[in-house]
N, C-alpha and C positions, 0 to 999 in steps of 0.2 A: 504493500500500500504506500503510494507516494503522496506526500503533501508538501507543497513548496514552503510551508511555514516552519517545518521541523524535520530533523533527521536524527538518526542514532549515530553517535560517535563511536561508542563501544558498548557491548553488552556481555554479560557473563551467564549465559543460559545454561551451560553444562554443569554449573554448580548451583543453579537456581539462585544466584546472587552470592556476594562475598560478605563475610563478617569483618568486623573491625580489625581483627588480628591478621587479616590477609591483605591489608592496605598499608602502604607507607607513603610518605611525602618527601620530596627534596625541595628545599627552599633556597632561593638565591636572588640577589638583585639583578642577576643576568636574565631572569625570567620576567622582569618588569617590562612594561611597554616602552617603546622608544618615543621620543618627543623632541620638540624644539620650541623656541620662544613664540613663534606664530601660532602653533597649535595650542599652547597654554593660554594665549590670549583668546583664542576661539572658544576653548572650554569655559573660560570665565564668562564670556558673553552668553553662551548657551545656558550656563547655570543661573546667571542673573535673570535672564528672561524667564526660565522655568520657575524659579522661586517667586518671581513677581506674580505669576499666574497661579502657582500652587504653593502657597506659603508654608504648608505642612511638610514639605520636603526637607530633608536634612542630610548632610554629608557624613560619611564615615568610611574608615578603611575597610577594604575587602581583599580577599585572596584572588590572584589572577592565575587562571589556568593557562600555562604555556604549552605543555605537552604531557604525554603520559608514557608509561613503560609497561610492556607486557613481555613475558617469556615465551618460548616456543617449544612445542613438543617435537616438531620436525627436526630441530637441532637442540638437543637437551640443554646446551649451554647458551641458548640464544634468546635474549629478551627482545621485544620490539619497542622501539622508541618512536613516538608519534606526536605531532602537534594536531590541533583541531583542523588544520589545513592539509598537513603532509605527514602520514605515518611512515615509519621506517624501522629497520632492524639493526640491532647491535648485539654482539656476543658477550655472554657472561658465564663464567664457570660456576657461579654460585646461584644463578637464578633458578626458580622452580619451573616446572614444566607447564607451559601454556602456549596456545597457538593463536595466530593472528591472521585474518584475511588480508591479503596483500594485493595491490594493483600495480599501476605503472611504476617503473623503476626511476624514481627521482626523489632526492632529499634536498630541501632548500639549504643554502650555504649557512644561514643563520643557525639552524638547528644543528648542523654538523659542527659548527665552531664551538658550540657549548654542550655537545654531547658529553655526559658525565663519565668519560672513559677512565677518570681517576678512581671511580668507584666500582668499575667492572673490569674483567679480564678479557682480552681478545681484541679483535679488530672490528671496525665499524663497517657494516655491509648494508648500504641503502637498499630498500625495497619498499617503495611508497605508493600510496594512492590518495587522490583528492577526496577528502571526506565530506565535501559539500555534496558529493554524488554517491559515495560508498561508505559503508561502516566497517569498523573492525570488530570481530566477534571472538570472544574467548572460547576456546575449545577444550576438550577433555584433557585432564592431567590425572595424576594419581591422588585425587582428592574427591571425596563424596560430596553430594549436595548438602546445603546448609541444614536441610531438614533431617539429615542422617547424622549420627554421632560423629563429631569432629575429633581430630587429634588435639592434644593439649595445646591451649592457646600459646603457651610459652614456647612450644616447639614449632608452631605454625610459621612457615616462611611466607613473606609477602608475595602475593600473586600479581598485584597491580601497584604501580608507583605513579603518583601524580606529581608533576613538576610545577611548583607554584612560585609566583612572585607576589608583589603587593600592588594594589590599585585603590581606587575609592569610588563612591557612588557618583560624585560630581564628574569624574573622568568618564564614567560609564555613559552618563547622559550626554556628555560633550563629545564622545567619539562614536560608540555603537549606535546612539540615537541621533547623531548629528545629521543635518541635511547634507553634509559634505562627506558622509561615510563612504560613498563610492570613490571619491577622490582620495580619502585616507587609505583605503584598501589598495588603490592603484599606486600611491606613493610608497606604501609599505612593501609592495612587491618589487617596485623599481629600486628603492634605496636599500632595502634589507633582505630582499629575496623572500619576504614573508608578508602576504597581504594583511595579516593580523597584527603586525608589529606595532602599529600606532594605536590600536584599539585597546580599550580597558580590559575586556573579556573577563569580568568578575565571575567567579564560580558560585553558582547558586546551589541550593539543595531543595528537594521537594519529596513528598511522600505519597505513595498509594497506601492509604490507611484502610485496613480491613477490620470490620467489627466482628464480634464473637458469633453473630448470626450470618456471617458471610456477605455483608454489604460493604461496598467500597464508597468512600466519602468524597464528595465534591462540594466546593463552596463557590457561591457567586460573588465575584469581585465587585466592590462598591465603585462609585464614581470618584472617590477620593484616594485613588491609587495612581501611580505614575504611568502605568501601562495596562493594556487589556481590560479597560473598565467595562463592567457589566457582563463579562464572560465567565464561564465556569472554569474553575481551577482546582488543583489539589493543594493542600497545605504546603507552604514552602517559604523560603527566604534566602538568607546568606549565612554561611559560617563567619564568625567575627574574629578578626585578629585581635581586637581589643579584649575580647573575653579570654583568649589564650594568654595575652600578656598580663592580664589581671591575675590569672591563675599562676603565672610565673613570678608574681610579685611586683609587676609594673602597673600601677593603677592609672596613671594619667594617660590620656589619649595621645599626648605628644611623645610618649615614651614607647610607642609601638616599635619593637626592636626585632629586626630580622635576625640579628646575631643570637638573641635569646631563644627565638623559635628554632633556629638552626641547631642549637644545642639540645633542644627538646622537641624533635619533630613528632614524637608520639602524642604530644599535647595538641598538635594541630589535627592529627588524625582523630583524636577523641572529640575535638570540637566539631569536625565534619559530621560525626555520627550523633553527637549530642544536640547539635543545632537543629537537625530535622525534627527531633522529638520536642525541642523547645518551641518550634514553630507550630506543631500540632497543639501543644498546650495553649499557646497564646492565641491561635486563630480559631480553634475548635473548642477550647476549654476542657480538654480531656486531661486529667492528671497524669503526670509522668509515671506514676505507680501502676497505671492501667495499660501501659504500652510495652510491647515486646522489644527485644533488641532489633535495631534497624538492620536491614539487609540491603546492601548496595546492588542494584540491578544493572546500573551502567550510567552512561553520560549521554544526554541528548543536547542538540544544538537548536537554538531558537533563531530562525533566519529572519524574523521580523525585526530583530535587534542585532543584525549582522553576524549571526552565528554564536551568540552568547551561550556558554555552556552551563548545564545544570546537572548535578549528580542526583540521580533518581533512586529513591529507596522504597522498599516495602516494609511496612510497620504493622504488626498485628495489634489488636486491641481486645482487652478482656471484657469490654462493655458491649451490650447489644446496640443496634441502631437506634432503638427508642431511647435508651439511656444517653447515647451520644447526642441525639437531637435535643433532649431536655437540657443537657449541659451547654450545648451551643447557644440555645436561646437565653440562657442566663447571662451569657456574655463573658468573653475572656479578655485578656490584656490588649488584644488587637482586634476586638470585635468590630471596630469601625472599618476594617479593611474588607469586610464582606457583608452581604445583605440576606443570604439564604443558604441553606444546606440541602444537598440532594444526595440520595443514596441509590446506588445501582448494584445489582447482584453481580457476582463473579461472571456468570454466563453472559449477562448484558455487556459487561466491559470487554470480555473476550470476543464478542461479536461486533463491537464497534468498528466502523470503518468510514471512509469518506462518503459512502452512500447513505449513512445513517443520519437522520435529521439532527440528532444531538451533536454530531461531530462539528458542525458549524458553530455551535455554542461554546466549544472548548477553546480556551486560550492555548497558545503554543506550548507552554510548559505542561499543561494537562495532556495535550496530545503526545508529547514526548514520554510522559509517565505511562500513558496507556499503551503506547507502542512497546515500551520496555516490559511492561507487565505481561502483555500478550506474548512477547518473545521469551522472556525468562521464566514465567510461571512460577514465581517464588514460593507460592503456597502449595505447589504440587498438584493443582487442579488441572 
């Protein structure tokens, strides 16, 4: 099913999703977006205009997804390094077994120049595909689905690595949502061999929330949100560098420290998984104690915002749909962001496609979550 608004960057169907212990992150300022004085002035102009019309908007630091790393079963020592635009392969003697769908043989020079060869063994072997048109899929390794008993978390090797820099919400609106985004992509390709080099590309998180009676939760976005007003969505938001730094003992927003996070990358991974549960709590008003451990289904790209990435999770809930509905209407911390709650059965969600009347009511992030749920089937249905 093709939809111009959304595509799947990567999915992990053969595990029915990945748990927290199988994800790692690499953080570096090299993974930040590129910029210059003229672009910074443009971003300020866009931000000033948006805030004048939507005074409830506020800026804050976000994580920027630069690329990701998968291993390969075809070559046991071979992970695959990829950006949202160009996936590629690199060898590692220590990487777990995982496979990646590959396409045209091309790796942009910017990604080659910062490939983390200092952390892996072997040579770099490009094998890339343009993921605006094709997706990378995780294939079978010697690891059971998440619904089956896992190895001890302490012994679990990471299967997926996300390479992250820092950005902010203001930069997101001033690049990914800029009227000049096509020009920025063209400049990025010409100057850095990467069409996404000048874009903020903040990593979002979102959840397919499943109730105890098998209903999946959608919420209708209010008119007081920055994008996709009035459309149906899944609960979601952003993992927050500020939260990570606070947990590492740096309370002030000005003290967002890449160095501190590099020393404790596991704290960033924990925030990715905790953030999606926090969004469910704040948007749907479901207590954290009622939520199961999040399972990462994959990453989807929103092409209405220039391919902005979102990590899509599956989260089970011990409450019934009636209990969730009652809590929702009591109002959570972010109740103003939505106006209604909708429940669909698993069967209804699995059958959704572009011919369904409801599909046109879904915002891109919800479409991405649905596509990944249909592919990964994390609940085993």
